[in-house]
N, C-alpha and C positions, 0 to 999 in steps of 0.2 A: 825542630824548627824553633827559632827563638821567639819568645812572646814579647812583643813590643807594646803591650798594653800600658797606656799612660797611667801614672799613679799620682795621687795627691801627696803633698808633703807629709800629711798626717799618716797616710798609708805607708809611706816609705819609713817614717820614723817608727811606727808601730812594728813593722817587720824587722827593721834593724835592731830593735831592742832585744830581739831573740837571736841575734847573730854577733857573738862576741868579737870585739875588735873593730867592727865596721862602724863608720860614721858618715853622715851626710855632710857634704861641703858644697852648697849651692846645687848645681845640676849634676853633681858627681857623688858617688859613694867611694870610700877609700879605706884601706887597711894597710898597716905595716906588719908584715910577718917577721918575727924575730927568731933567729936560729942560734944554736950554740956554737956551731963551727961551719966551715965551708962544705964539709961533707953533707951536712944536713941540707944546706942550700942545694947541693947537687941532687939530692933525692927529691926535693920539692919542685925544682924547675921542670923536669919532665911531666910531672903531674899538672903543673900550671899550663904547660903547652898542650897537653892532651885535653884538658878541660876546655881550653879556648877552642880547639878544633871541634870537639864533641858538641859544645854549646853553640858554635858558630857565632861567638860574641867575643870581641877583641878589645880587652882593656889596655890601658897604658900600664906599663910596669917598669920599675927601675930596680937594679941590683946595686947594693952598697956593700962591697966586700969588707970594707973597714969596720962597719957597724954590724955586719952579718945580718942584713935586712933585705927583704924584698918588699917594695912598696907597690901596691896595686890600686889603680884608680879607674873606675868604670862609669861610663855614661852611654847613652844611646844617641849617637850623632845623628842618625837618620830620623830621630824623633825630636830634633831641635836641641840636642845636647841636654836632655833631661833624663831622669832616672825612670826606667821602665822595669817591668817584671823580669826582662832578660838580665838586667844588671843584678837584681836580687837573686835570680836563679844561679848566676855565676858566683856570687858571693857565697851562697849556701853550699855550692859544690866545692869551692875552695876551702871553706871551713870544715868540710868533711875529710880533708887530708889529715892523715895520721902518720907522723914520722915513725 
């Protein structure tokens, strides 16, 4: 079950400092995952989808095949579009991916 505990900006920033690539942008956290080729993207996308289902938390994400990037942006809409523990849990799980 997702943890929608509200966090202060300071708490979010402190936790993000230990999560490489993630940054806060207002009520969102975001990261651009860079890949060497499309095969690597194909390995990441099922992990992304499975993580979303497992965590029951649904970020926005975009695929840019030209730049070989997947951009992920998370917020908790049901908490007024703010960053909650659920967003940080998702970010942590995505950072655990290893190609």
